[in-house]
N, C-alpha and C positions, 0 to 999 in steps of 0.2 A: 894078251898079254898088256901090262901097262908100263908104259913107256915113263921115264925119272922128270919129263918135262912137259909143259904145252907148248904145242908149236901152231903155226899157220894153217895147217890142214882140218883144225876145228875152233869153233868161235864161240867165246863165252862173252857174251854180248851185254851191258846193263845199259837199261835204261830209267830208272828210278828217278834220275835229275830232270826227266822229261817226263815220261807218261805218267810213271810214280808220282810225280808231283800233279796229277791231275785228280786223285783221289779227293773227295770231300774232305774236309778238315785238314787236310796237309797245305801249309804255308810256307816255302822257304824262304830263307833271306838268303844272299851271297853266302854269307858266312856257314851258313847250313849246308851249302851246296858243296863248299870247298871241305868241310868235316866231312859229309858223307863219300866226296870223292875218293879221299887220304882213306878211309874204311876199304871202299870197294875195290882199292888199287890193294889194300894190305890183303883181301882176298884171294887176288891173282885174278881176276876178271879180265880179259884180254882189250876191250874196250868199254869206253864209259861215256853213254851221250849225256852230252853237259847241258842240252837244250837248244834253243831257236836266236841263234844270235842275229840280229838287228829287227825283231821281231817286237821285243820289248829289252829296255835299258839293263833289266836285272840280270839277264842272260848274255847278255852284251857283255858288262861288267864283270859275269863269272869267267867267262874265256879270256878275258883280260888278266884278272887275278890268278887266275889258274897255270896260265902262263909263267907268270913272273913269281909264284907263292910255294908250286907242288912240284917237285921232280919225282915224275912216276916210276916206278920200278917194273911193276907187270902191265899196265893199262896203256891205250893211247885213247885222247881226248875225242870223241867226234862231235862234231855240229851237223843239226840238224834244219832241215829246210825243203823247201817246195822247188819243184820243178819251174823254170822260166812259165810267165803269164803267156797266155793267148796272144800272138799277136807282136810279143817283143823278144828281139835277141837276147838270149842267155845274157851277153857281156854287157846288154845296156839295163838288164834288171838287177835294180837295189839290193832285192832280197838274195839274188846270185851271187851278188859281188860282196855281200855281208858274209857269207859262207866263206868265200876266200879269204876275208879281211881277217877273219876269226881266228887264226892260226893253229886251227887245229886241223891235224895231218890225216883226218879220215872225215867225209861229209856224207850223210846219210840223206837222201832225197826222199820224199813221200811224193807217191806217183797215182793217178788215179787206174786203176784197172778194170773196173767193173763200169759198162759200157753204159749204163744209167746214170751214175754219176756224174760220167764224163759231159753229158749231153744236160743234163739237170741241175749239178753244181758248179763244174765250171763254164758250162754256156758256150761248149766249142765241139769242133765234130771230132770224130774219131781218128781219124788222120791226123790231126793239129794237136791230138794229145800225146800220138807216139812221135811227132816231132819235138814236141815240148820235152820228152824224156832224152831223147836222143841227143839234142843240142846241149841240154843242160848238162850230162853225163859228160860228154865228149870236152864241152867248155872248163868242166872242173878236171878232168883229166890233163888237159894241158896247161892247165895250173899247176900242175904236181901232186894235187889229192887224190885219195883211194876215197872211190864212191860206192857205197852200197846204196840199193834201192830199195824204198819198203812199197811192195805193192798194195796200196788200200784198200779193204774189202776183195781181195784177190780171191775166197772162198765162195762168199755170193756171188762176183761176178763171175767165176769159173762155174758156178751154177746156170747162171743166165745167158752166159755165151762164150764156152769156153775158148773158141778160137779164137776171139778178141783178146780174153785174157791172157792166155800164152803167146800172141803178139806181143804185148806189154813186156813179158818177161823176156823174150827174144831180143826185142828192140833193145831195152838198158844192157843185157847182156853183149850185145854186138856193139854197142858203142862204147864198152871198155868198163862195164860194172864189175866189180868185182864177185859181188856176191846182190843176189835179187832174194828181197825177203816176201815171203807169201804171209799176208796177215789175216787174220781171223778178227777182221776188226769189229764186229756187232758180238763175236763171243760164241756164236749159236753151234760151232763145229763139234762133232762125237770123233774119236780116238781112228776108228775104222776111215770114217769120210776123209780126215786128214792124209792118212796114210797112202790110201789110192792117189786123191788127188794128187799128192807130193810126186808120187812114184811115177804116174803118169805124166807130170809138167817136167821131173828130169829128162825121160827119155825120150821128151818131143822138143826139149829146147835147147840141151846141154849146157844149162846154165848151172853155177853152181848157188845151188837154194838154202836159203834161210828159211824159220818157222817163228812169228810174233803170234804168240795165243792171248786173247782176251778170258776171262774165267767165269763168262756169263753162265755156263752151262757146268760150271764147275769141274771140268773138263781141261783145265788150260797144260797143267802140268802132262797130263795123260797126251792131249793133243801134240806137245811139244816134241817129248818123247817118243811116240808115234811116228810125228816128221822124221827124227833122226833114225830109225828105224829103216823108213822107205829112204833114205838117202840124205836127208839134209843134215848140212857140217857149221850151219851159224843157229845159235837158238839166243833168243831175245827175250828178257827177264826183268823184272824190278825185285828189288829188296824185299822181303815177307809178301810180296803180292801185291805190293801196292798200286793202286792203279785206278783209273776212270771205272764209276759204275760199283760193280764186284772186284774189280782186280785183275791183274796179268797174270800171267805164268810164275811163281814163285822160284826166283832166284836157287835159292838153298834147296829145295828137294828135288830142282833140276839138277844142280850140281853133284848132291850127293848119290843120286840115282846114276849119273855119267859117269863119277868117277869109283865109287862101291857097287855098283850092281853090273855095270858093262865094261867096268875095266878099263875107260879113259882117261889120263891122264889130263883134265882140261881146267884144273888149277894147280899150283904148287903142290906137292904133299904136305908141306907142312904148315900148310893154310888151312887145311881141312879141320883140323883140330881146336880153329880159332873161329870157326863156324856160328856157335852159338853165341859166343861173346860180341863177333861181330854185328850181328842179327840186330842182338837185345841194341846195341851203342846205337844203330842206325834208330830203332825205335824210340828212343829217347830223343834223339835231335828233330826227330820230326813229330816230338811231343805225343807218340800212342803209346798206349799200354802194349808189352807184349802178347802174342797170342799163346795163352798157354797151351793149346792143342795144335800148334802149329810142328808139321812132323821135324824130325829129326830136330830141331832147335827149340820146342818149347817145352814149357816146366814140366808139362806132363808127360810129354814122348816118350819119358820109358817111367811113367809110374805106373805102379802096378798096387792096384787095392783088394782084387779076391782073394781068398784063402789059398782056393786052388792052385792060381797064379805062383804065390807066395812059396806054396810047397813046392813045386816044380822047382822055382827058381834057386831054392835053398839047395837043388842038387845040383843044377847047371843053368845059370842065365839065360843061354842063350836057345834055353826051351820056350822062353817067351819072351824074346826080344831076335829082331830081324838082324841089329846089327850091334856090334860094341858100341855104346852111347859116346865113349872117351874118343872113337874115330873123329867125332864130329864135335869133341868141347862140351858134349852135355853129359847127366848123371844119371844111372839109376836113382829110383827114391820109390821108397817103399810106403805106401799110403795105410794109416791105423785108422779103422772103422769098426760099425758091429758087422762090417762083414768081415772082418782080420780074424786070421784061426793063431793057433800057436805058431807057425812059423812067420806069419808076419810080423809077428812081436818080434820074435828071434832076431829077423832080417833088421827090422827097423832098431832094436837095440845096438846090433852091433852097428849099425850108420851113424847113431850117437854116441858110442864108444862105450857099451855097457854089453858084457858076454855072457848072456842069460841059457848058455849051450848047459845042458844037464840041471838046472835051476826050474825043473816042472812047475814048483808050488808058487813059484813068483809068476812064472807065464802065464799059468792057468788065474792067479790072480788081475795080474796087468787085463787079460782079456775080458774076465769077469767085468771089471771096474768099466772098461773102452767100453762094453756092451751096454752096461747100466747107465753111464755117462750120455751117451748116444739117444739112449731113448729118453731122457729128459731133453735133449734137443741140441747136446754139444756135440761137435766135430772135429775132430783132430787131424783131417786132411792136411787144412790150411793154417793148423796151429802148432807147427812140431814143439815149439817151445813149452806149450801145455802139456804135451803129452810126455816130453822129456822129465816134467816137473812129478804128472803122476807115475810115468815107470820109476822115478828116483824114489819117491814114497814107498812104493813098492818093494823096491830091492832092499831098501833102509829097515823097511818096519820089522819088528821083530815078531816071531812065530808067535800068533794067539792075541798079538795086540791092535788096535785100531787106533795108535798113535801115529801121528804124522812124523814123517823124517823131520829131522832139526830144521830151522827156519833163522832167516836174519831178522825175523821180528815177528810179534806176536800180537795182533791187533786186540786192544779194548773195543772200539767202537769207532765209527765214523757217521758223517752226516753232511748232509746238505741241502742250503736252504735257498729259496728264490722269493724274492721280493719284487712285487708287483705296484709299480709307482702310479700315484695319478697321472702324472705328464707323459705316461706311456713309456718308460724307460725302466730295465730291469737290474735287481742287485744279485749277483750270485755268489754265495758262500758256502765253503765247507771247514770243516771242524776235523779230524783225524787224530784219535789219542792210539798210541802203542805203545810198546815197551823194546829195547834193542839195546845190545850190550849192556844189560843190567840197569838201563837209565828208561823213566818214562818220559815220554816224549808227547807233548801236546803242539798242535801246530794249526794254524786256518791260513786258508788260500783265498783268494777271490779271482775270479774268470770270467771270459764273456758267454757263459752257459754252467750248467752244475757240473756237468762232467770236468769240465777244464778246471773249476773252482776245487775241485777232488783233486784231479792230477796236481795241481798246484799246492795244494796241502799236504799230499801224499810227498812228493818233493823236497818239500822244506821240512817236513819231518826226517824223511833219511838221510838227505844232504850233511843234517848235523853230523852224524854218527859215519854216512858212510859219501863220502865225497866222491868217491868213483862213478856215483849217478850224475855228477855235475854233466858229465858227453853224453849223457842218453837223450835221444830224441824221439817223440811218437810222430811217425811221419805217416800212417793211415789211419782210420776208423771207421767200421761199418756197422752198420745195426739193420740187423733182419727180424722181421714179425715173425715168428712162427705159429702153427696152429694151437690156436688156444680156445677160451671160454666163448667171450663174447667181446668182440671190437677190444676195446682199452684194456681189458685184463688179459689178454695174449701175451704170450711169454717170448720175451727178447732176446736175442740172441748177439754179441756184439765181438767184434774180429779188430784187434789192437796190432800197428805194426810198428816194431821200436827199432831203432838204429841206435848203434854207439859210434858209428861215424868209418865204420870199417865194414861192417857184418848188420844185416836186418834177422829181425824174430817176429814170429805171430803167436798171440797167446787170444784164448776165447773164455768168455764169459756167458753166461744163460743165468737168467730170473725172471722175476714176474714185470719188473721194470728195468727201466735202461739203464739208471744210474748205479743199482744193483748188479745189473750185470757188468758196466763199465768197470766198477771196482775189483771184480773176479780179474778182470783180463787186466788190468794196471796192475792190481797183485803179483801176477803171473810174471807180467812184463819186467818188473823192477826185480824182483825176486831172479830171474832167470839173467838179467843185466849183471847182477850183482857174481851168480855164477860164472858169467863168461870173463869176468873181471879177475877172477881166479882167486875171488875171497872162499872162508869156509863158514857154514853158518853155526850159530852158538845155541840160538835159543832152544 
């Protein structure tokens, strides 16, 4: 039975700011870390591991600023560090002192639990390692800190020497550690192995156990849930699965599974519908494109392409969806492709605001045209705006007519010129001739390439008549070479993303050369932008 609010009986512990930041390509500033910490607190995690104070100036500054600048509503800030050095008293170790001085109410200590690591990496005895754990935990407890202990390489250590690995857990627990976390540091474990080990260690030590799983076998989320099944009550995760090598257990699938599948309230219920937004917001901060195929929060998590699926979803969305996407702040999407049937088109039309129910002729024309266009190389999965324009043409087409729906302008011609100069520089110029609102317009533009010049010329031409276009901005441009005849004779597909400052849309063009394909995508992008602005086509 689901309770109303999370409590201390189960911990969601986030380590994005430390372990997640070790992912290749991530380099967080202090401001980035503060922003991510606020997002994580909004999501309702219980603990946010901020880094290793004293180990580097950035993490030390983060703890200073977080204490002054953030009022946490749900989370407690956690400082990470190591047990005392061999042969040094805990109170005399500057790294241990830095943990106490960080101001964080909770400290996570990393401890060696693999006998080989103790002897080869720490270069000390097994007994001294136990004393290092015991002394550091006790010292920080005396300083009023809550202490968690991460047993590094625990599962590998357990396989090599189970008695010693369990002794490290027992020592930490008896010294006052609230939670002892079993770490699959190399990420090589599988769910059944994790479950068996956690169950045995729990029974043999009596300690409260947590799980920290790396994703090297692709099983980090499954291993985390297997540990929970075996009795672990503390899960360590990172946002979007960021972390060293291939990453850590992904916070969002773990929380969604616990809350929606296990019935545990591990974050505030009102936070769960914010999950997709928070996932994407954190991706923006770390400057990585959100994974479209991430469970629960990915753009494709509830996207349906097959006609068979669409037919069933038309009857009941639950037939092909394991949860209501709104529970995690996502939404169902219908993809239109050459695999689409009538149901796909009807559902996609409904999503776009067109009720095609009962209009079998229009639906049939749309399905046929999509299949014909995709045979040429078009794709509408990632170009909703181009599909909506195609749908609009067919809906407004007079029976038996080949004429398109009214447009905002009618093109006479366009051309693009590239001039290669002897000094190695280039000049790119484009000219567009069109008619809009009864006026013939000729405009020229220059750019840093022929497509840019064409975009500038089209914008100059249209902004005279439609000033609403001034706020449009092209935000992404992708080119793909499709199968063709020989080399440069291949067909080119261009995808363009455009924004009006509040939302984005994508359009597609396909032609024998990249400039012609770009023109098609630009034409659709500006036409769709004018429709979004509430204007009515007249040409």
